[in-house]
N, C-alpha and C positions, 0 to 999 in steps of 0.2 A: 376324159366322162369319169368323174368321182361317183363307189360306192357310197352314197347314202346312206339303204339299205332299203329307198326307193326299186323297184323294178327298174328296168334302164328304158320301157318305153315308156316309161311319164318319166324320166332323165331327157332322157331324151325331145317328145315335146316338152317340158321346160322349155331345153336350153332355146331352140327354134318359140316360142312366149315371148320371152328373156328378148333375140331381137329383134324381135318386131318392134315389143314395147320401148327397146331404148332408141332408135330408129335405121337399125342397123339392115334392116329388113323391113324395107317401104309395102303400101300395101300396090298391091299387086304387081309387085317380084316374086320371082320367080325361088321355092326354096330346093339346099339341095335334096339330090334324091334322096331313093328310099338306099341303090347302091352310095354313090361319097358318104352317105353317114355313117354306112358299113366301114366300108376301107380306113373312113375316120378314125371313125371309135374302136374298130377291131371291135366288132360283134356283130352277131347277125341277122342279117338282111333283114328280115322277116321283125324282127326286133324295134328294129329302126321301120321297119313295113309300119306294126302298129304303135305309133304315135306319132305318125304322120296321120293317119286313120284316125287318131282317136281327135285331131284337128281341127280331122275333115269335121267328124261328127260332134263339137262346137266350133264348127263353125269361122275356126282363123282359118282356114286354107280351103281351098274351092282347086279343083282336080279338071282338066287341061285333056280330057283323053289324047293320047299319044304326045303327052307336051310337057307335065309333068303339071307338079301343082304351087298353087302363086295364095299369092296373103290375099287373102280379104281384103274391098273394100270394108274398111269402119276396123277393121281389129285391131287396132291400136289401141282403140279410145272404147274398146268392146272388153279388150283383155283388162285398160289398166282400171280400168271401172269393177270388175270382179276381184282385183289383185287388192284394191283399197277396200272394200270389205272384207278379205281375207285378214286384212293385214291388222284393222281392228280389230276379228276376231280373237285373235293372234296373236297380238303383244298388248292394245291399249287395252284391253277389254281384262287378260292377267297384272297390270300395270297398276290399273286403278282399282281395282280389289285393294293390290298388297296398303297402295295409299289411305283406302279407307282405313284400312284394320292397323295402321300407322296413326292417320289421322291427319290430315296431308291433303286439303279441301285442290281442286279444282284451278284456284289462285295461288298455290305456293307450287300445285305443276306448273304451271305457262308461266311463271318467275325461272323456277327448272328448268324449263326449255328455254327460255332469251336468254339466260347464264350463260347457257351449253353452247344456244346459239353463239354467243360473242366468244367462248372460248376457244374457236376451232377455230 
């Protein structure tokens, strides 16, 4: 687990979200338990539990009493929708502001993106 300055429980939650988004944790699939996460990442079980609890609050996971936590139906689409909005604010807004300062219009940006895509 990387320590990027954010609380560990948020990093745990994001790691699980990433697994849902990339399809490695399918809807209605059981997620690792608090103790499994804690042992694997060498963190306090309460910290892992807080990350899972946040995902329950967000509607990404649901609890089955005595069995564990599972990915909610529709969680992947909901996470992708939420992350797309975040993506625009985090990356596109600053990029477009800088482009305006430099006099680059959206047509040029599209051309740059197409050129970049072809070069890959």
